[in-house]
C-alpha positions in Angstrom: 104.8 104.2 118.5 106.5 102.2 115.8 104.5 99.6 113.9 107.3 97.1 114.8 107.9 96.2 118.4 110.5 93.5 119.3 112.0 92.6 122.7 114.8 90.7 124.5 113.7 89.0 127.7 116.6 87.4 129.7 116.2 85.7 133.0 118.7 87.2 135.5 120.1 83.9 136.8 123.7 84.8 135.9 125.9 86.7 133.4 125.0 86.7 129.7 126.6 84.0 127.6 127.0 83.4 123.9 123.5 81.9 123.5 121.8 84.8 125.2 123.8 87.2 123.1 122.7 85.5 119.9 119.0 86.0 120.9 119.7 89.6 121.8 121.5 90.4 118.6 118.9 88.7 116.3 116.0 90.4 118.0 117.8 93.7 118.0 118.8 93.6 114.3 115.3 92.5 113.2 113.9 95.5 115.1 116.4 98.0 113.9 116.3 96.9 110.3 112.5 97.3 110.5 113.0 100.8 112.0 111.1 99.5 115.0 111.4 99.5 118.8 113.5 97.1 120.7 112.3 96.6 124.3 114.0 95.0 127.3 112.2 92.8 129.8 113.8 91.2 132.8 112.0 87.8 133.4 112.7 87.6 137.2 109.4 85.9 138.3 111.4 83.2 140.0 113.2 85.4 142.5 115.0 82.6 144.4 116.9 81.8 141.2 117.9 85.4 140.5 121.1 86.4 142.4 121.3 90.0 143.6 122.7 92.3 141.0 122.4 89.9 138.1 119.9 92.2 136.3 122.3 95.2 136.5 125.1 93.1 135.2 123.0 92.1 132.2 122.1 95.8 131.5 125.7 96.9 131.7 126.8 94.1 129.4 124.2 95.0 126.8 125.3 98.6 126.9 129.0 97.6 126.4 127.9 95.6 123.3 126.1 98.6 121.9 122.6 97.0 122.3 120.6 100.1 123.1 116.9 99.4 124.1 113.9 101.7 123.9 111.9 102.9 126.9 112.0 101.7 130.4 113.0 98.2 131.4 110.1 96.0 132.4 110.5 93.7 135.5 108.2 90.7 135.8 108.7 90.6 139.6 106.8 93.9 139.9 103.8 92.8 137.9 102.1 90.0 139.9 98.9 92.0 140.2 98.7 92.2 136.4 99.1 88.4 136.0 96.5 87.9 138.8 94.0 89.9 136.8 94.6 87.8 133.7 94.2 84.6 135.8 90.9 85.9 137.1 89.7 86.5 133.5 90.5 82.9 132.6 88.8 81.7 135.8 85.7 83.6 134.8 85.8 81.7 131.5 85.7 78.4 133.4 89.1 77.4 132.1 91.0 77.1 135.3 90.9 74.4 138.0 92.9 73.7 141.2 95.4 70.9 141.1 96.9 68.9 144.1 99.5 66.9 142.2 103.1 66.9 143.3 106.1 66.4 141.0 106.6 63.0 142.6 103.1 62.0 141.7 103.6 63.0 138.1 107.0 61.3 137.7 105.5 58.4 135.9 103.6 60.5 133.4 104.5 60.5 129.7 107.2 62.9 128.6 106.4 65.7 126.2 108.8 66.7 123.3 110.4 69.4 125.6 111.1 66.9 128.3 108.2 68.0 130.6 105.7 65.5 131.9 102.3 65.5 130.1 99.6 66.1 132.7 97.3 63.1 132.9 94.3 65.1 134.1 94.2 63.7 137.6 92.4 66.7 139.2 90.3 67.7 136.1 87.1 66.5 137.7 87.9 67.9 141.2 90.5 67.5 143.9 90.9 63.9 145.2 89.5 63.4 148.8 91.8 64.8 151.4 94.0 66.8 148.9 94.6 70.5 149.0 95.2 72.9 146.1 98.9 73.3 145.1 98.7 74.9 141.7 96.1 76.1 139.2 95.9 74.7 135.7 94.4 75.7 132.4 91.9 73.3 130.8 93.0 72.9 127.2 90.4 70.4 126.0 91.3 69.3 122.5 93.1 72.4 121.4 95.5 72.2 118.4 97.6 75.1 117.4 99.2 75.7 114.0 101.6 78.5 113.2 104.5 79.3 110.8 107.7 80.2 112.4 110.0 82.6 110.4 113.0 80.3 111.0 111.7 76.8 111.9 108.8 76.7 109.4 105.3 75.2 110.0 104.7 74.0 113.6 101.7 71.9 114.6 100.9 70.9 118.2 98.0 69.2 119.8 98.3 70.7 123.3 96.0 68.2 124.9 98.0 65.2 123.6 101.5 66.7 123.8 101.3 68.9 126.9 98.0 68.4 128.7 96.4 71.0 131.0 99.3 73.3 132.0 100.1 75.3 135.2 99.2 79.0 135.4 100.2 79.5 139.0 102.7 77.2 140.7 102.5 75.6 144.2 104.8 78.3 145.6 102.4 81.0 144.4 104.6 82.2 141.5 102.8 82.8 138.2 103.9 80.5 135.4 106.1 81.8 132.6 103.5 80.9 130.0 100.9 83.3 131.5 103.4 86.1 132.3 105.0 86.2 128.9 101.6 86.4 127.1 100.4 89.3 129.3 103.7 91.1 128.9 103.9 90.7 125.1 100.4 92.1 124.9 100.9 95.1 127.2 104.2 96.0 125.5 102.6 95.8 122.1 105.1 93.2 120.8 104.6 92.4 117.1 107.4 89.9 116.7 109.1 87.5 119.1 112.7 86.5 118.2 114.1 84.0 120.7 115.8 80.5 121.1 114.2 77.3 119.7 114.2 75.9 123.3 111.0 77.9 123.6 109.4 76.7 120.4 107.4 74.0 122.1 106.0 76.6 124.5 104.7 78.8 121.8 101.5 76.9 121.0 100.5 77.2 124.7 101.1 80.9 124.5 99.1 81.3 121.3 96.3 79.3 123.0 96.3 81.7 125.9 96.4 84.7 123.6 93.3 83.5 121.9 91.4 82.9 125.2 92.3 86.4 126.4 91.5 88.1 123.1 95.1 89.2 122.5 96.7 89.5 119.1 99.3 86.8 118.2 102.8 88.2 117.3 104.9 86.7 114.6 107.5 84.2 115.9 111.1 83.4 114.9 113.0 80.7 116.9 116.7 80.6 116.5 119.1 77.6 116.9 120.0 77.2 120.6 123.7 77.4 121.3 125.0 74.2 122.9 128.3 73.1 124.4 130.6 70.2 123.4 128.4 67.8 125.4 125.2 68.9 123.5 123.8 70.8 126.5 122.3 74.2 126.1 124.6 77.0 127.3 123.5 78.1 130.7 124.6 79.0 134.2 124.1 75.3 135.2 126.4 74.1 132.4 129.0 76.7 133.4 128.8 78.6 130.1 131.6 81.1 129.6 130.4 84.6 130.4 130.9 87.3 127.8 133.8 89.7 127.9 132.3 93.1 127.8 135.7 94.7 127.1 135.9 92.8 123.7 132.5 93.1 122.2 133.2 93.0 118.4 134.8 89.5 118.2 131.9 88.0 120.1 129.4 89.9 117.9 131.1 88.7 114.7 131.0 85.1 116.1 127.2 85.6 116.7 126.7 86.8 113.1 128.5 83.7 111.8 126.5 81.5 114.1 123.3 83.1 112.7 124.4 82.5 109.1 125.1 86.2 108.2 128.7 85.8 106.7 130.3 89.0 108.0 133.3 90.2 105.9 136.8 89.7 107.3 137.5 93.4 107.5 134.7 93.7 110.1 137.0 92.3 112.7 138.9 95.6 112.7 135.7 97.7 112.9 134.6 99.9 115.8 131.4 99.0 117.6 129.5 101.7 115.7 130.9 100.5 112.4 130.0 96.9 113.3 126.3 97.8 114.0 126.0 99.9 110.9 127.1 97.0 108.7 125.1 94.4 110.7 121.8 96.3 110.5 122.3 97.0 106.7 123.0 93.4 105.9 120.8 91.5 108.3 118.8 88.7 106.7 116.5 86.5 108.8 116.2 84.1 105.9 119.9 83.1 106.3 119.5 81.8 109.8 120.0 78.0 109.9 116.7 76.0 110.6 118.4 73.8 113.1 116.9 73.7 116.6 120.4 73.6 118.2 124.0 74.2 117.0 127.3 74.1 118.7 128.7 77.4 119.9 132.1 78.5 118.6 135.2 77.5 120.5 135.9 80.0 123.2 132.3 80.8 123.8 131.1 77.5 125.4 
């Protein structure tokens, strides 16, 4: 096993777009330049949001772009029993409690930096009379997390004040992303997480969970999120343009430019093999802009 283990973990809600390609390329180049492994995880916990065949479409697109992963693809939808075991461990630590709150009841709560509602602790001392358990939350007490991100720099978050007790298992029975990703990163031996800055505010929660479960904390690098002309993150909901798998090199060059890598003009005529040879040899994480969001190039929004 290599000492470096990176990963790309898309949610199969639709075709890959420019923003997801940027995350894939950055994590791939960091792994390959470190002579490490690059793993692929399909984050399909929320099955109703994942159209049939979307995962296969993602795999074929990655192949067309020359993004070759190591080992078997891990599917979160097949791992609920593993997340349940982690939840039981946290319950044994006295850190989990049932919550009866609905989204409507939380609508007046203060908003966190990532736009989510800060949980006011309504059910912390027990369920209100006549209420039934809807979700299970993690008690965070006065936890503060500090870490240094390879792109965004020093990050400090008081989880209690900025997030509140957060959900580990939702009202529909689906395990929360925060728990699943921590368990998966540990079991896959991930040493560095390279992903979009839209997940930067989630990282302290994940580090907090890692500490509770006795897992090592990987290094983190959060890239600028690709946004459209209206300032919205590229996504299926914002009708982001899907990638053209038959013309990979122009999109890959656009990604390198987006990530501050300054590819030479002659690379536009390169084959896919030649492109990756140059990109791996010249990749520099330090050149990535420290912005949390940047506009995607014309033609890729």
